[in-house]
C-alpha positions in Angstrom: -68.4 79.6 27.6 -65.0 78.3 26.3 -61.9 79.4 28.3 -59.8 78.8 25.2 -61.0 79.0 21.6 -58.8 78.5 18.5 -60.3 79.6 15.2 -58.9 78.7 11.8 -55.2 78.6 13.0 -52.6 78.2 10.3 -48.9 77.9 10.9 -46.1 77.6 8.3 -42.3 77.0 8.7 -39.7 78.2 6.2 -37.4 75.4 5.0 -34.9 76.9 2.6 -36.8 78.6 -0.2 -40.0 76.6 0.5 -42.7 76.8 3.2 -44.0 73.8 5.0 -47.6 73.9 6.4 -47.4 72.5 10.0 -51.0 73.5 11.1 -53.7 73.8 8.4 -56.8 75.8 9.3 -57.7 74.1 12.6 -60.4 75.1 15.0 -61.3 73.8 18.5 -62.2 75.0 22.0 -61.9 73.8 25.6 -64.2 74.7 28.5 -63.6 75.2 32.2 -63.2 71.8 34.0 -63.1 69.9 30.7 -60.2 68.0 29.1 -59.6 68.0 25.3 -57.3 65.2 24.0 -55.3 65.8 20.9 -53.8 62.7 19.2 -51.7 62.1 16.1 -48.3 61.0 14.9 -45.1 63.1 15.1 -45.4 65.8 12.5 -49.2 66.0 12.7 -49.0 69.5 14.1 -50.4 68.9 17.6 -47.3 70.3 19.4 -47.0 73.3 17.0 -50.7 74.2 17.8 -49.8 74.1 21.5 -46.7 76.3 21.1 -48.8 78.8 19.1 -51.2 79.1 22.1 -48.3 79.7 24.4 -46.7 82.3 22.0 -43.6 80.2 21.7 -43.5 79.7 17.9 -40.0 81.0 16.8 -40.6 83.8 14.3 -38.8 83.1 11.9 -38.7 80.4 10.7 -42.3 80.0 11.9 -45.0 82.1 10.4 -48.6 82.3 11.8 -50.4 82.8 8.5 -53.8 83.2 10.0 -56.4 82.5 12.7 -57.3 83.7 16.1 -56.6 82.3 19.6 -59.2 83.7 22.1 -58.6 83.4 25.9 -61.4 84.3 28.3 -60.0 86.0 31.3 -62.6 85.9 34.1 -65.6 88.2 33.2 -63.7 90.3 30.8 -64.1 90.1 27.0 -61.9 87.3 25.5 -58.5 88.5 24.3 -56.8 87.3 21.1 -53.4 86.0 22.3 -51.9 86.5 18.8 -52.4 90.3 19.2 -50.4 90.6 22.5 -46.9 91.9 22.8 -44.1 89.9 24.4 -44.5 91.6 27.9 -48.3 90.9 27.8 -48.0 87.3 26.7 -45.4 86.6 29.4 -47.9 87.8 32.1 -50.4 85.2 30.8 -47.8 82.4 30.1 -47.0 80.4 33.2 -49.7 81.9 35.4 -53.0 81.7 33.5 -51.9 79.3 30.7 -49.2 76.8 31.6 -47.5 74.0 29.7 -45.8 70.7 30.5 -43.2 70.1 27.8 -42.4 66.7 26.3 -38.7 66.7 26.8 -37.7 67.8 30.3 -34.0 67.5 29.8 -34.2 70.2 27.1 -36.8 72.3 28.9 -35.0 72.5 32.3 -32.0 74.7 32.8 -29.0 72.3 33.2 -27.0 74.7 35.4 -29.8 75.7 37.8 -31.0 73.5 40.7 -34.5 72.1 40.2 -36.0 73.8 43.2 -34.7 77.2 42.2 -36.3 76.8 38.7 -39.7 76.2 40.3 -39.4 78.9 42.9 -38.5 81.4 40.2 -41.9 80.8 38.5 -43.7 81.1 41.8 -42.0 84.4 42.7 -42.5 85.8 39.2 -46.3 85.3 39.1 -47.5 84.9 42.8 -45.2 87.5 44.4 -44.3 85.3 47.4 -41.1 85.6 49.5 -38.2 83.2 49.0 -39.2 81.3 52.1 -42.9 80.9 51.0 -41.9 80.0 47.4 -39.6 77.3 48.7 -42.3 75.9 51.0 -44.8 75.9 48.0 -42.2 74.1 45.8 -41.6 71.4 48.4 -45.4 70.9 48.6 -45.5 70.5 44.8 -42.6 68.1 44.8 -44.4 65.9 47.3 -47.7 66.2 45.4 -46.1 64.9 42.2 -44.5 62.0 44.2 -40.9 62.9 43.9 -38.8 61.0 46.5 -37.2 63.2 49.2 -38.4 66.6 48.1 -35.6 68.4 50.0 -33.0 66.4 48.1 -34.8 67.0 44.8 -34.9 70.7 45.6 -31.1 70.8 45.8 -30.5 68.5 42.8 -29.5 69.5 39.2 -31.5 68.1 36.3 -28.7 65.7 35.2 -28.8 64.1 38.7 -32.4 62.9 38.2 -33.9 60.2 36.1 -36.1 61.0 33.1 -39.2 60.3 35.0 -38.1 62.5 37.9 -37.3 65.4 35.6 -40.7 65.1 34.0 -42.3 65.4 37.5 -40.3 68.5 38.2 -41.7 70.0 34.9 -45.2 69.0 36.0 -44.7 70.7 39.4 -43.5 73.8 37.6 -46.5 73.9 35.3 -48.9 73.5 38.2 -47.1 76.0 40.5 -49.5 78.9 39.9 -52.8 76.9 39.7 -53.2 77.7 35.9 -56.7 78.3 34.4 -55.6 76.4 31.3 -53.0 73.6 31.4 -51.5 72.3 28.1 -49.8 68.9 28.6 -47.6 67.9 25.6 -46.9 64.1 26.0 -46.3 64.6 29.8 -46.3 60.8 30.6 -44.4 59.4 27.7 -41.2 58.8 29.7 -42.9 57.6 32.8 -43.7 54.1 34.1 -47.3 53.0 34.1 -47.6 53.2 37.9 -46.2 56.8 38.0 -48.2 57.6 34.9 -51.4 56.5 36.7 -50.6 58.7 39.7 -49.8 61.7 37.5 -53.1 61.4 35.6 -54.9 61.1 38.9 -53.0 64.2 40.1 -54.1 66.1 37.0 -57.7 65.1 37.5 -57.6 66.2 41.1 -56.1 69.6 40.1 -58.9 70.0 37.5 -61.6 69.1 40.0 -60.2 71.5 42.7 -59.5 74.5 40.4 -61.8 73.9 37.4 -58.7 73.9 35.2 -59.2 73.4 31.5 -56.7 70.8 30.1 -55.4 70.3 26.6 -53.7 66.9 26.7 -51.5 65.9 23.8 -50.5 62.3 23.4 -50.0 59.4 21.0 -51.3 57.0 23.7 -55.0 56.4 23.0 -55.4 54.5 26.2 -54.3 57.6 28.2 -56.6 59.9 26.2 -59.6 57.6 26.7 -58.9 57.6 30.5 -58.5 61.3 30.9 -60.2 63.3 28.1 -63.9 64.3 27.6 -63.4 65.2 24.0 -60.8 64.2 21.4 -59.5 65.5 18.1 -57.4 63.5 15.8 -54.7 65.3 13.7 -52.9 64.2 10.6 -50.6 66.3 8.4 -51.6 69.5 10.1 -55.4 68.9 9.7 -58.1 67.7 12.1 -59.4 64.5 10.5 -61.9 63.6 13.2 -63.2 65.0 16.5 -66.0 64.5 19.0 -66.7 63.0 22.4 -64.1 60.4 23.4 -66.6 57.5 23.8 -68.1 58.2 20.3 -64.8 58.5 18.5 -63.1 55.5 20.1 -66.1 53.2 19.8 -67.2 54.2 16.3 -64.2 55.8 14.5 -65.0 57.0 11.0 -61.7 58.0 9.5 -59.2 55.3 8.3 -56.4 57.2 10.1 -58.2 57.0 13.5 -59.0 53.3 12.9 -55.3 52.7 12.2 -54.1 54.6 15.3 -56.4 52.6 17.5 -55.3 49.3 16.0 -51.5 50.0 16.2 -51.4 49.5 20.0 -50.7 45.9 21.0 -54.0 44.6 22.4 -54.1 43.1 25.9 -56.8 40.6 25.3 -55.3 38.7 22.4 -51.9 37.8 20.9 -51.2 38.8 17.3 -48.9 37.6 14.6 -48.2 41.2 13.6 -49.6 44.6 14.5 -51.8 46.4 12.0 -50.3 49.7 10.8 -52.0 52.9 9.6 -51.1 52.1 6.0 -53.1 48.9 6.3 -56.2 50.9 7.1 -55.7 53.4 4.2 -55.2 50.5 1.8 -57.8 48.1 3.4 -61.2 49.5 4.3 -62.1 46.6 6.6 -63.2 47.4 10.2 -60.4 47.3 12.7 -61.9 44.4 14.7 -62.2 42.0 11.7 -58.8 43.0 10.5 -57.2 42.1 13.8 -59.0 38.8 14.2 -57.4 37.5 11.0 -53.9 38.1 12.6 -54.4 36.2 15.9 -51.9 33.5 16.8 -53.1 29.9 17.2 -52.5 28.7 20.8 -51.3 25.3 19.5 -48.8 27.0 17.1 -47.3 29.0 20.0 -47.0 25.9 22.2 -45.2 24.1 19.3 -42.8 27.0 19.0 -42.0 27.0 22.7 -41.5 23.2 22.7 -38.9 23.7 20.0 -37.2 26.7 21.7 -37.0 25.1 25.2 -35.7 21.7 23.9 -32.3 23.5 23.1 -29.5 24.4 25.5 -29.5 28.0 26.8 -27.5 30.4 24.7 -27.1 32.8 27.6 -26.8 32.1 31.3 -26.8 34.6 34.1 -25.6 33.3 37.5 -25.9 35.5 40.6 -25.1 38.7 38.7 -24.5 41.8 40.8 -23.8 45.4 39.8 -23.2 48.1 42.4 -22.6 51.8 42.1 -20.5 53.7 44.7 -21.3 57.3 45.3 -20.9 60.0 47.9 -23.8 61.2 49.9 -24.1 64.2 52.3 -21.3 65.0 54.7 -18.8 62.9 52.6 -20.6 59.7 53.5 -20.0 56.9 51.0 -23.1 55.2 49.6 -23.6 51.9 47.8 -26.5 51.4 45.4 -27.3 47.8 44.5 -28.6 48.3 40.9 -28.6 44.5 40.1 -28.8 42.2 43.1 -28.1 38.5 42.7 -30.0 37.9 39.3 -30.0 34.5 37.6 -31.8 33.3 34.5 -31.3 31.6 31.1 -32.1 32.7 27.6 -32.7 30.1 24.9 -31.9 30.3 21.1 -34.7 32.1 19.2 -36.4 33.2 22.4 -37.5 36.7 23.3 -37.2 37.5 27.0 -39.1 40.5 28.2 -37.5 42.4 31.0 -40.0 44.7 32.6 -40.2 47.0 35.7 -40.3 50.6 36.9 -37.5 53.1 36.3 -34.6 52.3 38.7 -35.4 48.6 39.0 -32.1 47.7 37.3 -33.3 46.4 33.9 -31.2 48.7 31.8 -28.1 48.2 34.1 -28.6 44.5 33.8 -28.7 44.6 30.0 -25.5 46.7 29.9 -23.8 44.5 32.4 -24.4 41.5 30.2 -22.5 43.2 27.4 -19.9 44.5 29.8 -20.7 48.1 29.0 -20.9 48.4 32.8 -18.6 46.5 35.1 -20.2 43.9 37.3 -19.6 43.5 41.0 -20.0 39.7 41.0 -21.6 36.7 39.4 -21.1 35.1 36.0 -22.5 35.5 32.5 -22.0 32.6 30.1 -22.6 33.1 26.3 -22.4 29.8 24.5 -20.3 28.4 27.4 -17.9 31.4 27.6 -17.8 33.4 30.8 -17.9 37.0 29.4 -16.7 38.5 32.7 -13.4 36.7 32.3 -12.7 37.6 28.7 -10.0 40.1 27.8 -11.0 43.4 26.2 -9.8 42.0 22.8 -11.8 38.8 23.1 -14.9 40.7 24.4 -14.7 43.0 21.4 -15.0 39.9 19.2 -18.0 38.7 21.1 -19.7 42.1 20.5 -19.9 41.3 16.9 -22.6 38.6 17.7 -24.0 40.4 20.8 -25.5 43.8 19.9 -27.6 46.4 21.7 -30.2 48.9 20.4 -30.3 51.8 22.8 -33.4 53.8 23.9 -32.5 57.2 22.5 -31.5 56.8 18.8 -30.4 60.4 18.5 -27.7 60.3 21.2 -26.5 56.9 20.0 -25.8 58.2 16.5 -22.9 60.5 15.7 -24.6 63.8 14.6 -21.6 64.6 12.3 -21.7 61.2 10.5 -23.8 60.3 7.5 -26.4 57.6 8.2 -24.7 55.3 5.7 -21.3 55.8 7.3 -22.8 55.0 10.7 -24.1 51.6 9.4 -20.9 50.9 7.4 -18.4 51.8 10.2 -18.9 48.6 12.4 -18.5 46.4 9.2 -15.1 48.1 8.7 -14.1 47.6 12.3 -15.0 43.8 12.2 -13.7 43.4 8.6 -17.0 42.2 7.3 -17.0 42.2 3.5 -14.1 42.1 1.1 -13.9 45.8 0.3 -15.6 49.2 0.7 -17.9 48.6 -2.3 -19.2 45.3 -0.8 -19.8 46.9 2.6 -21.6 49.8 0.9 -23.8 47.5 -1.1 -24.7 45.7 2.1 -25.5 49.0 3.8 -28.0 49.9 1.0 -29.7 46.5 1.4 -29.9 47.0 5.1 -31.6 50.3 4.6 -34.2 48.6 2.4 -34.5 45.8 5.0 -35.6 48.3 7.7 -38.0 50.1 5.3 -36.0 53.1 4.2 -35.0 54.4 0.8 -31.4 54.1 -0.4 -31.0 57.9 -0.5 -31.1 57.9 3.3 -27.4 56.8 3.0 -26.5 60.5 2.5 -28.6 62.0 5.2 -27.6 63.1 8.7 -29.4 62.0 11.9 -31.0 65.4 12.5 -32.7 65.2 9.1 -34.7 62.1 10.2 -37.7 61.5 12.5 -37.4 59.5 15.7 -38.8 56.4 14.1 -36.4 56.7 11.1 -33.4 57.1 13.4 -34.4 54.0 15.4 -34.5 52.1 12.2 -31.0 53.3 11.4 -29.9 51.9 14.8 -31.5 48.6 14.0 -29.8 48.5 10.6 -26.4 49.3 12.3 -27.0 46.5 14.8 -27.7 44.1 11.9 -24.6 45.2 9.9 -22.3 42.9 11.9 -24.4 39.7 11.5 -25.4 39.4 15.2 -27.1 36.4 16.9 -28.2 38.0 20.1 -29.7 41.5 20.5 -30.6 43.5 23.6 -33.4 46.1 22.8 -33.2 48.7 25.6 -36.5 50.6 25.6 -36.0 50.8 21.8 -39.6 51.8 21.0 -40.4 53.9 24.2 -40.3 57.3 22.6 -42.0 56.3 19.3 -45.6 57.1 18.1 -47.8 54.0 18.3 -47.9 53.8 14.5 -44.1 53.9 14.1 -43.8 51.6 17.2 -46.0 49.0 15.5 -43.8 49.1 12.4 -40.6 48.7 14.4 -42.0 45.9 16.5 -43.2 44.1 13.4 -39.7 44.6 11.9 -38.0 43.1 14.9 -40.3 40.0 14.8 -39.7 39.6 11.1 -36.0 39.8 11.6 -36.2 37.3 14.4 -38.0 34.8 12.1 -35.7 35.4 9.2 -32.3 35.3 11.0 -33.2 33.3 14.2 -32.3 36.2 16.5 -32.5 35.9 20.3 -33.7 39.0 22.1 -33.7 40.5 25.6 -36.5 43.1 25.2 -36.3 45.8 27.9 -39.4 48.0 28.5 -41.6 49.5 31.1 -44.6 49.1 28.8 -46.2 45.7 29.7 -48.5 45.7 26.6 -45.5 45.9 24.3 -43.5 43.3 26.3 -46.5 40.9 26.3 -46.7 41.2 22.5 -43.0 40.6 21.9 -42.1 38.1 24.5 -42.1 34.3 25.0 -41.3 34.8 28.7 -41.4 37.8 31.0 -39.1 38.6 33.9 -40.4 41.3 36.3 -37.7 43.2 38.1 -38.0 45.3 41.3 -35.1 47.0 43.3 -32.5 45.1 41.4 -34.0 41.6 42.0 -36.3 39.3 40.0 -39.8 39.7 41.4 -41.5 37.2 39.2 -40.8 35.3 35.9 -42.7 32.9 33.6 -44.6 32.6 30.3 -45.7 36.0 29.0 -49.4 35.2 28.9 -49.3 33.5 32.3 -47.6 36.4 33.9 -50.1 38.8 32.4 -53.3 36.9 33.1 -52.3 35.1 36.3 -49.6 37.2 38.1 -48.6 35.7 41.5 -47.0 38.8 43.0 -48.8 42.0 44.2 -46.2 44.2 42.5 -46.8 42.6 39.1 -50.6 43.0 39.6 -50.1 46.7 40.3 -48.0 47.1 37.1 -50.8 45.4 35.1 -53.6 47.4 36.8 -51.8 50.6 36.0 -51.9 50.1 32.2 -54.5 52.5 30.7 -57.3 50.2 29.4 -59.2 52.8 27.5 -62.9 52.5 26.7 
């Protein structure tokens, strides 16, 4: 018997005078001890369906137009969650049915210590004393592999990394041993090694308590590894569902085929990644479509011969970056975020910088551009030591040295029109003769990144994550750069949008001769993008070399563990 059964669920949202259908007559169920995977792009309706189960759809603007959500409590008759009042649904939510939310920074209370937030849930539903609730919380923090559980208990959300915040959310969701666990993109912000441990933890919880899991993700590799059954959603509808092995080995719908092909393959190197539109326009099978896009080994060798015959455009020599803080009992602490790092980057090359959270890769990228002050070493760009330049001279260098940040929403001014955000740096650097010329260039850049010209008059909140990231790319291109640092610039994107952005970056590299440092914790993406890979650990370079050589023949155990942790799927 199904623990959770959704029948003909339909959810609309009011937008002005119109109604937008987010979930369109979907039906599915999940049984005890089984995992149902739900995949689809942003806007497909998968998260809205999860929020409807939890009774968290804001009414208004949301409207549940129809359907039933049955939950079987023990031996009692199933209850329809949509008929419960707020007090009744609160008794179920968090105890019987729990949810791990996608964005932990928004989901956690910023003014409450992490430990207190978890103990509050435990005391509410399990009726334990403060002491017992704290002991249970510390056990959970250790279970989800948080370093120093006592310190994490006392910390506020802003003091933790994104991955640590997500683990606090997972501990909170698992606190009361729920019957049904809904996980909405729970591993998106995590490194592959932590992701592997979290997936293992969820499997163990399921085995121990017979928990039914609804796992929402855009990562098909994760779904293939964890789920028993899968349903694929597009534009609010279920387009395909069935056993994971059957759907992933013999997909029938073009949308499913496209989703599966968007992910950079690990066993071959492509010229460009297929996109979902390719599969709607081209009915060929995914395998034959990909085989036509493979890079010739000889061609790649010729490209590298040309790249490495030049002088380096960027040279890092013994770069160090330290952060000074204050620990317990007023004791001063020093964290070596970047510790004696040296390497060169050649014109037209893409260097992949990979490693777990906290390894120093983002700090290194920002140190190169002097967005963070270094503690030692030298960085030469075209022979100039950037660390010795005045602020005025460094500002001039930033015209040719740009960065695309991880979070496009926080790096765009929410009160500024998209067009103005792209146009502003051109005004600062006096690019173009007048406003009209700069505006015309802005419209051309919008087209270059695959957006309509009317996006000029939109605000960031009106765009999807993928569209905002394209705006950030257009803004970086506005000042005619030569060297670009991509800092986890596709980490939060759906695989389909990620494929489009990665293809765009490679096309721009070919067209304008860009040089990239591509920072990511996703080795499959880094392998696809890079000529060489540098693996970082604890602020130091662990291993470096040709991208394919590093992947297929790693020398260091740490690199092997990173590669082994990548979900391989079926």
